[in-house]
N, CA, C and O atoms as CSV, one atom per row, in Angstrom:
chain,resi,resn,atom,element,x,y,z
A,1,MET,N,N,-71.607,-31.526,81.212
A,1,MET,CA,C,-72.722,-30.904,81.318
A,1,MET,C,C,-72.780,-30.172,80.276
A,1,MET,O,O,-71.753,-29.632,79.864
A,2,ARG,N,N,-73.925,-30.013,79.674
A,2,ARG,CA,C,-74.171,-29.323,78.269
A,2,ARG,C,C,-74.674,-27.940,78.607
A,2,ARG,O,O,-75.541,-27.932,79.481
A,3,GLY,N,N,-74.336,-26.804,78.124
A,3,GLY,CA,C,-74.313,-25.312,78.281
A,3,GLY,C,C,-73.487,-24.949,79.663
A,3,GLY,O,O,-73.827,-23.855,80.114
A,4,GLY,N,N,-72.495,-25.617,80.414
A,4,GLY,CA,C,-71.970,-25.270,81.432
A,4,GLY,C,C,-71.167,-24.079,80.995
A,4,GLY,O,O,-71.367,-23.101,81.715
A,5,CYS,N,N,-70.380,-23.902,80.091
A,5,CYS,CA,C,-69.958,-22.565,79.746
A,5,CYS,C,C,-70.586,-21.522,79.609
A,5,CYS,O,O,-70.248,-20.420,80.039
A,6,PHE,N,N,-71.670,-21.819,78.921
A,6,PHE,CA,C,-72.814,-20.657,78.672
A,6,PHE,C,C,-73.100,-20.129,79.918
A,6,PHE,O,O,-73.282,-18.928,80.114
A,7,ARG,N,N,-73.149,-21.051,80.829
A,7,ARG,CA,C,-73.918,-20.620,81.981
A,7,ARG,C,C,-73.165,-19.837,83.034
A,7,ARG,O,O,-73.711,-19.160,83.905
A,8,VAL,N,N,-71.794,-19.998,82.868
A,8,VAL,CA,C,-70.739,-19.168,83.430
A,8,VAL,C,C,-70.611,-17.863,82.988
A,8,VAL,O,O,-70.614,-16.872,83.718
A,9,LEU,N,N,-70.462,-17.879,81.365
A,9,LEU,CA,C,-69.921,-16.624,81.168
A,9,LEU,C,C,-71.152,-15.977,80.697
A,9,LEU,O,O,-70.757,-14.856,80.378
A,10,VAL,N,N,-72.290,-16.023,80.488
A,10,VAL,CA,C,-73.428,-15.394,80.663
A,10,VAL,C,C,-73.965,-15.064,81.855
A,10,VAL,O,O,-74.054,-13.927,82.319
A,11,ILE,N,N,-74.405,-16.312,82.459
A,11,ILE,CA,C,-75.127,-16.195,83.343
A,11,ILE,C,C,-74.593,-16.034,84.769
A,11,ILE,O,O,-75.114,-15.594,85.794
A,12,GLY,N,N,-73.338,-16.553,84.486
A,12,GLY,CA,C,-72.612,-16.017,85.775
A,12,GLY,C,C,-72.590,-14.548,86.316
A,12,GLY,O,O,-72.999,-14.336,87.458
A,13,PRO,N,N,-72.158,-13.603,85.590
A,13,PRO,CA,C,-72.515,-12.192,86.056
A,13,PRO,C,C,-73.736,-11.830,86.907
A,13,PRO,O,O,-73.794,-11.140,87.925
A,14,LEU,N,N,-74.638,-12.431,86.274
A,14,LEU,CA,C,-75.902,-12.166,86.682
A,14,LEU,C,C,-75.913,-12.681,88.566
A,14,LEU,O,O,-76.521,-12.139,89.489
A,15,PHE,N,N,-75.247,-13.565,88.586
A,15,PHE,CA,C,-75.414,-14.381,89.873
A,15,PHE,C,C,-74.888,-13.414,90.866
A,15,PHE,O,O,-75.463,-13.079,91.902
A,16,PHE,N,N,-73.346,-12.860,90.299
A,16,PHE,CA,C,-72.800,-11.984,91.164
A,16,PHE,C,C,-73.508,-10.832,91.699
A,16,PHE,O,O,-73.111,-10.438,92.796
A,17,VAL,N,N,-74.567,-10.149,91.101
A,17,VAL,CA,C,-75.065,-9.106,91.592
A,17,VAL,C,C,-76.169,-9.919,92.927
A,17,VAL,O,O,-76.726,-9.177,93.736
A,18,ASN,N,N,-76.273,-10.708,92.968
A,18,ASN,CA,C,-77.224,-11.477,93.879
A,18,ASN,C,C,-76.577,-12.124,94.953
A,18,ASN,O,O,-77.248,-12.599,95.869
A,19,GLN,N,N,-75.348,-12.193,94.940
A,19,GLN,CA,C,-74.970,-13.063,96.155
A,19,GLN,C,C,-73.510,-12.147,96.294
A,19,GLN,O,O,-72.980,-11.245,95.646
A,20,ALA,N,N,-73.185,-12.953,97.564
A,20,ALA,CA,C,-71.501,-12.443,98.165
A,20,ALA,C,C,-70.784,-12.341,97.116
A,20,ALA,O,O,-70.994,-13.225,96.286
A,21,PRO,N,N,-70.123,-11.688,96.892
A,21,PRO,CA,C,-68.688,-12.056,95.682
A,21,PRO,C,C,-68.164,-12.809,96.272
A,21,PRO,O,O,-69.006,-13.673,96.028
A,22,ALA,N,N,-67.308,-13.434,97.030
A,22,ALA,CA,C,-66.440,-14.217,97.505
A,22,ALA,C,C,-67.236,-15.889,97.103
A,22,ALA,O,O,-66.845,-16.815,96.393
A,23,LEU,N,N,-68.330,-15.721,97.830
A,23,LEU,CA,C,-69.205,-17.187,97.966
A,23,LEU,C,C,-69.203,-17.353,96.256
A,23,LEU,O,O,-68.702,-18.305,95.657
A,24,ALA,N,N,-69.799,-16.337,95.715
A,24,ALA,CA,C,-70.315,-16.456,93.628
A,24,ALA,C,C,-69.011,-16.851,92.818
A,24,ALA,O,O,-69.064,-17.594,91.838
A,25,ALA,N,N,-68.004,-16.376,93.230
A,25,ALA,CA,C,-66.271,-16.569,92.327
A,25,ALA,C,C,-65.662,-17.701,92.577
A,25,ALA,O,O,-64.926,-18.333,91.819
A,26,THR,N,N,-66.093,-18.040,94.041
A,26,THR,CA,C,-65.636,-19.617,94.279
A,26,THR,C,C,-65.068,-20.588,93.652
A,26,THR,O,O,-63.901,-20.953,93.509
A,27,PRO,N,N,-66.544,-21.116,93.136
A,27,PRO,CA,C,-66.614,-22.240,92.443
A,27,PRO,C,C,-66.498,-21.979,91.126
A,27,PRO,O,O,-66.226,-22.955,90.427
A,28,LEU,N,N,-66.660,-20.677,90.454
A,28,LEU,CA,C,-66.508,-20.173,89.034
A,28,LEU,C,C,-64.423,-20.131,89.121
A,28,LEU,O,O,-64.102,-20.998,88.308
A,29,LEU,N,N,-63.509,-19.711,89.541
A,29,LEU,CA,C,-62.515,-19.841,89.408
A,29,LEU,C,C,-61.511,-20.882,89.759
A,29,LEU,O,O,-60.312,-20.817,89.487
A,30,ILE,N,N,-62.152,-21.911,90.431
A,30,ILE,CA,C,-61.462,-23.203,90.658
A,30,ILE,C,C,-61.685,-24.301,89.653
A,30,ILE,O,O,-61.083,-25.374,89.608
A,31,GLY,N,N,-62.713,-23.844,88.792
A,31,GLY,CA,C,-63.047,-24.992,87.547
A,31,GLY,C,C,-64.248,-25.793,87.621
A,31,GLY,O,O,-64.736,-26.322,86.623
A,32,ARG,N,N,-64.904,-25.927,89.189
A,32,ARG,CA,C,-66.079,-27.049,89.153
A,32,ARG,C,C,-66.982,-27.296,88.061
A,32,ARG,O,O,-67.515,-28.388,87.863
A,33,ARG,N,N,-67.215,-25.852,87.070
A,33,ARG,CA,C,-68.446,-26.054,86.345
A,33,ARG,C,C,-67.223,-26.384,84.726
A,33,ARG,O,O,-67.000,-25.698,83.728
A,34,GLY,N,N,-66.679,-27.802,85.202
A,34,GLY,CA,C,-66.191,-28.106,83.911
A,34,GLY,C,C,-64.746,-27.333,83.610
A,34,GLY,O,O,-64.291,-27.647,82.510
A,35,GLY,N,N,-64.083,-26.563,84.219
A,35,GLY,CA,C,-62.519,-25.716,83.571
A,35,GLY,C,C,-63.303,-24.568,83.116
A,35,GLY,O,O,-62.603,-23.683,82.623
A,36,CYS,N,N,-64.571,-24.332,83.143
A,36,CYS,CA,C,-64.989,-22.760,82.102
A,36,CYS,C,C,-64.445,-21.312,83.247
A,36,CYS,O,O,-64.282,-20.137,82.917
A,37,GLY,N,N,-64.267,-21.952,84.641
A,37,GLY,CA,C,-63.692,-20.763,85.224
A,37,GLY,C,C,-62.436,-20.099,84.745
A,37,GLY,O,O,-62.633,-18.910,84.999
A,38,LEU,N,N,-61.509,-20.187,84.311
A,38,LEU,CA,C,-60.257,-20.004,83.607
A,38,LEU,C,C,-61.239,-18.987,82.209
A,38,LEU,O,O,-61.113,-17.764,82.162
A,39,LEU,N,N,-61.910,-19.550,81.464
A,39,LEU,CA,C,-62.165,-18.692,80.616
A,39,LEU,C,C,-63.198,-17.595,81.219
A,39,LEU,O,O,-63.343,-16.410,80.916
A,40,PHE,N,N,-63.625,-18.112,81.833
A,40,PHE,CA,C,-64.767,-17.205,82.295
A,40,PHE,C,C,-64.130,-15.848,82.561
A,40,PHE,O,O,-64.726,-14.807,82.282
A,41,LEU,N,N,-62.731,-15.867,83.184
A,41,LEU,CA,C,-61.734,-14.915,83.885
A,41,LEU,C,C,-61.417,-13.960,82.616
A,41,LEU,O,O,-61.670,-12.790,82.328
A,42,ILE,N,N,-60.594,-15.265,81.868
A,42,ILE,CA,C,-59.687,-14.307,80.456
A,42,ILE,C,C,-60.981,-13.673,79.202
A,42,ILE,O,O,-60.740,-12.990,78.206
A,43,PHE,N,N,-61.948,-14.030,79.539
A,43,PHE,CA,C,-63.132,-13.538,78.715
A,43,PHE,C,C,-63.281,-12.096,79.412
A,43,PHE,O,O,-63.361,-11.148,78.631
A,44,HIS,N,N,-63.324,-11.843,80.664
A,44,HIS,CA,C,-64.115,-10.761,81.381
A,44,HIS,C,C,-62.604,-9.728,81.108
A,44,HIS,O,O,-62.883,-8.555,80.861
A,45,ILE,N,N,-61.171,-10.045,81.132
A,45,ILE,CA,C,-60.503,-9.205,81.235
A,45,ILE,C,C,-60.190,-8.871,79.800
A,45,ILE,O,O,-59.854,-7.714,79.546
A,46,LEU,N,N,-60.278,-9.910,78.679
A,46,LEU,CA,C,-60.665,-9.384,77.254
A,46,LEU,C,C,-61.332,-8.215,77.113
A,46,LEU,O,O,-61.032,-7.103,76.678
A,47,ALA,N,N,-62.431,-8.772,77.637
A,47,ALA,CA,C,-63.692,-7.255,77.232
A,47,ALA,C,C,-63.355,-6.130,77.814
A,47,ALA,O,O,-63.432,-5.144,77.081
A,48,ALA,N,N,-62.952,-5.925,79.060
A,48,ALA,CA,C,-62.350,-4.852,79.543
A,48,ALA,C,C,-60.926,-4.375,78.458
A,48,ALA,O,O,-60.863,-3.354,77.773
A,49,LEU,N,N,-60.348,-4.979,78.526
A,49,LEU,CA,C,-59.209,-4.345,77.667
A,49,LEU,C,C,-59.677,-3.573,75.998
A,49,LEU,O,O,-59.020,-2.680,75.463
A,50,TRP,N,N,-60.634,-4.042,75.566
A,50,TRP,CA,C,-61.145,-3.677,74.373
A,50,TRP,C,C,-61.858,-2.800,74.098
A,50,TRP,O,O,-61.965,-2.205,73.026
A,51,VAL,N,N,-62.676,-2.587,75.545
A,51,VAL,CA,C,-63.306,-1.326,75.831
A,51,VAL,C,C,-62.399,-0.575,76.040
A,51,VAL,O,O,-62.345,0.379,75.264
A,52,ALA,N,N,-61.448,-0.646,77.002
A,52,ALA,CA,C,-60.031,0.265,77.134
A,52,ALA,C,C,-59.529,0.644,76.131
A,52,ALA,O,O,-59.112,1.798,76.233
A,53,ARG,N,N,-59.327,0.050,74.898
A,53,ARG,CA,C,-58.919,0.600,73.866
A,53,ARG,C,C,-59.856,1.686,73.180
A,53,ARG,O,O,-59.529,2.863,73.030
A,54,ASP,N,N,-61.033,1.145,72.795
A,54,ASP,CA,C,-61.860,1.755,72.109
A,54,ASP,C,C,-62.702,3.004,72.379
A,54,ASP,O,O,-63.380,3.715,71.638
A,55,SER,N,N,-62.360,3.039,74.033
A,55,SER,CA,C,-62.949,4.117,74.178
A,55,SER,C,C,-62.250,5.366,74.261
A,55,SER,O,O,-62.687,6.516,74.215
A,56,ARG,N,N,-60.508,4.713,74.457
A,56,ARG,CA,C,-59.532,6.000,74.618
A,56,ARG,C,C,-59.459,6.208,73.153
A,56,ARG,O,O,-59.044,7.309,72.791
A,57,GLU,N,N,-59.708,5.561,72.474
A,57,GLU,CA,C,-59.531,6.293,70.731
A,57,GLU,C,C,-60.934,7.186,70.271
A,57,GLU,O,O,-60.999,8.174,69.539
A,58,ARG,N,N,-62.085,6.406,71.030
A,58,ARG,CA,C,-63.464,7.590,70.427
A,58,ARG,C,C,-63.104,8.633,71.903
A,58,ARG,O,O,-63.825,9.628,71.984
A,59,ASN,N,N,-62.453,8.517,72.603
A,59,ASN,CA,C,-62.665,9.741,73.778
A,59,ASN,C,C,-63.717,9.808,74.674
A,59,ASN,O,O,-64.217,10.816,75.173
A,60,VAL,N,N,-64.079,8.367,74.873
A,60,VAL,CA,C,-65.560,8.100,75.989
A,60,VAL,C,C,-65.641,9.164,77.218
A,60,VAL,O,O,-64.556,9.199,77.798
A,61,PRO,N,N,-66.579,10.018,77.773
A,61,PRO,CA,C,-66.613,10.428,78.567
A,61,PRO,C,C,-66.511,9.308,80.122
A,61,PRO,O,O,-67.680,8.945,79.997
A,62,GLY,N,N,-66.185,8.780,81.000
A,62,GLY,CA,C,-66.310,7.889,81.801
A,62,GLY,C,C,-65.689,6.691,81.476
A,62,GLY,O,O,-66.250,5.596,81.488
A,63,ARG,N,N,-64.469,6.912,81.171
A,63,ARG,CA,C,-63.816,5.285,80.488
A,63,ARG,C,C,-63.633,4.580,81.757
A,63,ARG,O,O,-64.211,3.494,81.794
A,64,VAL,N,N,-63.116,4.842,82.592
A,64,VAL,CA,C,-63.060,4.213,83.560
A,64,VAL,C,C,-64.291,3.426,84.125
A,64,VAL,O,O,-64.181,2.254,84.484
A,65,VAL,N,N,-65.341,4.046,84.180
A,65,VAL,CA,C,-66.533,3.237,83.817
A,65,VAL,C,C,-67.341,2.139,83.323
A,65,VAL,O,O,-68.003,1.195,83.753
A,66,TRP,N,N,-67.029,2.628,82.336
A,66,TRP,CA,C,-66.954,1.394,81.100
A,66,TRP,C,C,-66.070,0.376,81.050
A,66,TRP,O,O,-66.285,-0.750,80.602
A,67,ILE,N,N,-64.932,0.851,81.585
A,67,ILE,CA,C,-63.932,-0.533,81.567
A,67,ILE,C,C,-64.320,-1.281,82.840
A,67,ILE,O,O,-63.945,-2.449,82.739
A,68,ALA,N,N,-64.811,-1.088,83.770
A,68,ALA,CA,C,-65.448,-1.632,85.233
A,68,ALA,C,C,-66.760,-2.594,84.966
A,68,ALA,O,O,-66.894,-3.693,85.505
A,69,VAL,N,N,-67.776,-1.967,83.984
A,69,VAL,CA,C,-68.833,-2.697,83.753
A,69,VAL,C,C,-68.202,-3.995,82.865
A,69,VAL,O,O,-68.403,-5.185,83.106
A,70,ALA,N,N,-67.523,-3.525,81.955
A,70,ALA,CA,C,-67.069,-4.775,80.916
A,70,ALA,C,C,-66.124,-5.617,81.675
A,70,ALA,O,O,-65.884,-6.748,81.251
A,71,LEU,N,N,-65.482,-5.123,82.908
A,71,LEU,CA,C,-64.661,-6.421,83.760
A,71,LEU,C,C,-65.611,-7.039,84.523
A,71,LEU,O,O,-65.437,-8.253,84.623
A,72,ILE,N,N,-66.790,-6.482,85.233
A,72,ILE,CA,C,-67.902,-7.141,85.981
A,72,ILE,C,C,-68.752,-7.817,85.631
A,72,ILE,O,O,-69.102,-8.827,86.242
A,73,PHE,N,N,-69.454,-7.250,84.179
A,73,PHE,CA,C,-70.483,-8.127,83.931
A,73,PHE,C,C,-70.254,-8.807,82.608
A,73,PHE,O,O,-71.053,-9.675,82.255
A,74,GLY,N,N,-68.951,-8.398,81.641
A,74,GLY,CA,C,-68.663,-9.071,80.774
A,74,GLY,C,C,-69.201,-9.220,79.288
A,74,GLY,O,O,-68.717,-8.346,78.568
A,75,LEU,N,N,-69.878,-9.895,78.769
A,75,LEU,CA,C,-70.527,-10.149,77.492
A,75,LEU,C,C,-71.442,-9.317,78.101
A,75,LEU,O,O,-71.012,-8.168,78.006
A,76,LEU,N,N,-72.448,-9.344,78.652
A,76,LEU,CA,C,-73.702,-8.399,79.354
A,76,LEU,C,C,-72.873,-6.837,78.711
A,76,LEU,O,O,-72.971,-6.192,77.667
A,77,GLY,N,N,-72.048,-6.706,79.990
A,77,GLY,CA,C,-71.319,-5.193,79.974
A,77,GLY,C,C,-70.867,-4.858,78.330
A,77,GLY,O,O,-71.074,-3.727,77.888
A,78,LEU,N,N,-70.315,-5.791,77.573
A,78,LEU,CA,C,-69.914,-5.361,76.427
A,78,LEU,C,C,-70.774,-5.319,75.350
A,78,LEU,O,O,-70.375,-4.804,74.305
A,79,VAL,N,N,-71.820,-5.747,75.425
A,79,VAL,CA,C,-73.190,-5.346,74.750
A,79,VAL,C,C,-73.851,-3.528,75.049
A,79,VAL,O,O,-74.228,-2.657,74.266
A,80,VAL,N,N,-73.747,-3.576,76.364
A,80,VAL,CA,C,-74.460,-2.165,76.978
A,80,VAL,C,C,-72.946,-1.084,76.399
A,80,VAL,O,O,-72.979,0.109,76.100
A,81,TYR,N,N,-71.905,-1.895,76.397
A,81,TYR,CA,C,-71.291,-0.831,76.194
A,81,TYR,C,C,-71.332,-0.169,74.287
A,81,TYR,O,O,-71.240,0.930,73.742
A,82,LEU,N,N,-71.487,-1.330,73.929
A,82,LEU,CA,C,-71.504,-1.146,72.424
A,82,LEU,C,C,-72.686,-0.097,71.715
A,82,LEU,O,O,-72.542,0.854,70.947
A,83,VAL,N,N,-74.061,-0.786,72.399
A,83,VAL,CA,C,-74.912,0.449,72.398
A,83,VAL,C,C,-74.793,1.742,72.594
A,83,VAL,O,O,-75.137,2.557,71.738
A,84,ALA,N,N,-74.406,1.996,73.481
A,84,ALA,CA,C,-74.165,3.159,74.609
A,84,ALA,C,C,-72.626,4.076,73.864
A,84,ALA,O,O,-72.366,5.163,74.381
A,85,ARG,N,N,-72.166,3.828,73.281
A,85,ARG,CA,C,-70.876,4.437,72.865
A,85,ARG,C,C,-70.826,5.425,71.684
A,85,ARG,O,O,-71.376,5.009,70.664
A,86,PRO,N,N,-70.428,6.310,71.639
A,86,PRO,CA,C,-70.501,7.307,70.878
A,86,PRO,C,C,-69.764,6.984,69.193
A,86,PRO,O,O,-68.591,6.641,69.045
A,87,LYS,N,N,-70.617,7.159,68.210
A,87,LYS,CA,C,-70.395,6.964,67.109
A,87,LYS,C,C,-69.027,7.147,66.473
A,87,LYS,O,O,-68.487,8.142,66.957
A,88,SER,N,N,-68.376,6.626,65.686
A,88,SER,CA,C,-66.978,7.435,65.241
A,88,SER,C,C,-67.350,8.390,63.889
A,88,SER,O,O,-68.432,8.491,63.311
A,89,GLY,N,N,-66.315,8.921,63.656
A,89,GLY,CA,C,-66.561,9.875,62.757
A,89,GLY,C,C,-66.892,11.428,63.074
A,89,GLY,O,O,-67.103,12.214,62.151
């Protein structure tokens, strides 16, 4: 299936917003979409870890909220953080 991983990584978080999380997460985590469920989970965790490190270095207020946004929304949350974070220096 072409575009399966794209749908899981980018469109998947939007699906969480509109559906019950338990129902939405089940097919993604068990790999029904060609094994992209694990990739989805790893990407979100890595995005949250990067935001945690960057927000600590920049002393960003509301650090826990930004980490949660990156963990829940993945790529979309990471892009929003990159736009909203304070400039260094």
